[in-house]
Kinemage of the C-alpha trace (Angstrom):
@kinemage 1
@onewidth
@group {chain A} dominant
@subgroup {mainchain}
@vectorlist {calphas} color= white
{ca met a 1} P 26.301 13.223 25.150
{ca thr a 2} L 27.681 10.374 27.222
{ca lys a 3} L 29.673 7.433 25.953
{ca asp a 4} L 26.763 5.100 26.757
{ca ala a 5} L 24.365 7.297 24.776
{ca ile a 6} L 26.723 7.289 21.789
{ca leu a 7} L 27.098 3.505 21.967
{ca gln a 8} L 23.299 3.165 22.127
{ca cys a 9} L 22.958 5.341 19.005
{ca val a 10} L 25.540 3.232 17.194
{ca lys a 11} L 23.686 0.071 18.211
{ca glu a 12} L 20.403 1.489 16.840
{ca ile a 13} L 22.089 2.475 13.570
{ca glu a 14} L 23.596 -1.000 13.238
{ca ser a 15} L 20.165 -2.523 13.782
{ca lys a 16} L 18.611 -0.312 11.115
{ca leu a 17} L 21.436 -1.089 8.697
{ca ala a 18} L 20.958 -4.807 9.266
{ca glu a 19} L 17.258 -4.439 8.467
{ca leu a 20} L 18.057 -2.456 5.309
{ca arg a 21} L 20.556 -5.127 4.246
{ca arg a 22} L 17.927 -7.845 4.774
{ca val a 23} L 15.392 -5.947 2.662
{ca ala a 24} L 17.959 -5.125 -0.044
{ca glu a 25} L 18.970 -8.772 -0.321
{ca gln a 26} L 15.352 -9.642 -1.118
{ca leu a 27} L 15.166 -7.171 -4.026
{ca pro a 28} L 15.197 -8.669 -7.520
{ca glu a 29} L 18.487 -8.628 -9.362
{ca leu a 30} L 19.155 -5.848 -11.849
{ca ile a 31} L 19.802 -6.920 -15.407
{ca glu a 32} L 22.026 -4.534 -17.299
{ca ser a 33} L 22.543 -4.684 -21.044
{ca ile a 34} L 24.764 -2.340 -22.996
{ca ser a 35} L 23.463 -1.266 -26.373
{ca asp a 36} L 26.186 -1.790 -29.006
{ca thr a 37} L 24.854 0.896 -31.315
{ca gln a 38} L 24.058 3.628 -28.822
{ca gly a 39} L 26.642 2.861 -26.162
{ca ser a 40} L 23.970 3.503 -23.535
{ca ile a 41} L 23.045 1.315 -20.616
{ca asp a 42} L 19.532 -0.141 -20.522
{ca thr a 43} L 18.750 -1.161 -16.949
{ca lys a 44} L 15.668 -3.241 -16.202
{ca val a 45} L 14.433 -4.665 -12.926
{ca lys a 46} L 13.437 -8.283 -13.384
{ca gly a 47} L 9.979 -9.186 -12.138
{ca leu a 48} L 8.699 -5.654 -11.499
{ca pro a 49} L 5.809 -4.213 -13.497
{ca thr a 50} L 6.439 -1.499 -16.047
{ca val a 51} L 5.014 1.913 -15.236
{ca gln a 52} L 3.030 3.397 -18.098
{ca phe a 53} L 1.783 6.960 -18.261
{ca val a 54} L -1.748 7.472 -19.515
{ca asp a 55} L -3.247 10.529 -21.138
{ca lys a 56} L -5.681 11.486 -18.395
{ca thr a 57} L -7.895 13.458 -20.780
{ca cys a 58} L -9.017 10.108 -22.216
{ca leu a 59} L -10.069 9.027 -18.716
{ca his a 60} L -12.346 12.012 -18.027
{ca pro a 61} L -15.443 10.523 -19.749
{ca val a 62} L -14.907 7.174 -18.015
{ca ile a 63} L -14.575 8.831 -14.595
{ca ala a 64} L -17.583 11.087 -15.270
{ca lys a 65} L -19.701 8.044 -16.164
{ca ala a 66} L -18.562 6.153 -13.038
{ca phe a 67} L -19.341 9.139 -10.824
{ca ala a 68} L -22.777 9.537 -12.445
{ca glu a 69} L -23.558 5.853 -11.844
{ca met a 70} L -22.577 6.262 -8.175
{ca gly a 71} L -24.619 9.433 -7.828
{ca val a 72} L -21.583 11.642 -7.277
{ca his a 73} L -22.080 15.111 -8.735
{ca gly a 74} L -20.782 18.634 -8.322
{ca glu a 75} L -17.319 20.072 -7.950
{ca pro a 76} L -14.795 18.842 -5.379
{ca ile a 77} L -14.967 20.972 -2.240
{ca gly a 78} L -11.458 20.519 -0.851
{ca ala a 79} L -10.068 19.078 2.360
{ca glu a 80} L -10.592 22.156 4.538
{ca lys a 81} L -14.290 22.341 3.663
{ca val a 82} L -14.699 18.615 4.426
{ca gln a 83} L -13.055 19.182 7.810
{ca glu a 84} L -15.429 22.073 8.502
{ca ile a 85} L -18.463 19.937 7.617
{ca ile a 86} L -17.264 17.087 9.823
{ca ala a 87} L -16.621 19.491 12.718
{ca ala a 88} L -20.101 20.999 12.238
{ca cys a 89} L -21.527 17.497 12.724
{ca gly a 90} L -19.907 17.383 16.175
{ca val a 91} L -16.915 15.157 15.411
{ca gln a 92} L -13.855 16.189 17.409
{ca pro a 93} L -10.585 15.900 15.390
{ca glu a 94} L -8.620 14.891 18.503
{ca asp a 95} L -10.858 11.806 18.907
{ca asn a 96} L -9.269 10.256 15.806
{ca thr a 97} L -12.551 8.457 15.133
{ca phe a 98} L -11.754 7.643 11.528
{ca ser a 99} L -8.185 6.566 12.267
{ca gln a 100} L -9.388 4.318 15.076
{ca gly a 101} L -11.872 2.672 12.710
{ca ile a 102} L -9.159 2.032 10.133
{ca ile a 103} L -6.833 0.613 12.789
{ca glu a 104} L -9.596 -1.684 14.087
{ca met a 105} L -10.303 -2.924 10.560
{ca arg a 106} L -6.601 -3.675 9.984
{ca glu a 107} L -6.415 -5.663 13.212
{ca glu a 108} L -9.347 -7.925 12.262
């Protein structure tokens, strides 16, 4: 590796670090409070939503009803089977037809 190549790598790293610093400076401040009774640290991020875990078994009837209303029935068939069906319809994977459509929609 030449000296110029090394200097170019360093320049790219510096650029990436500068971008990371810019993004990090935009993050909300952390608020830390120390519990007097437990001696533990409770760290919360100001302004970010709280993640809650849901018992998914309660969602099954809701999802089943939504699928029924949309006319979706049967068992999932898996990604490989979907790819086989698409290929059987004459779509060539290397054409990236779906990706191109998504990209076009994003650019609108």
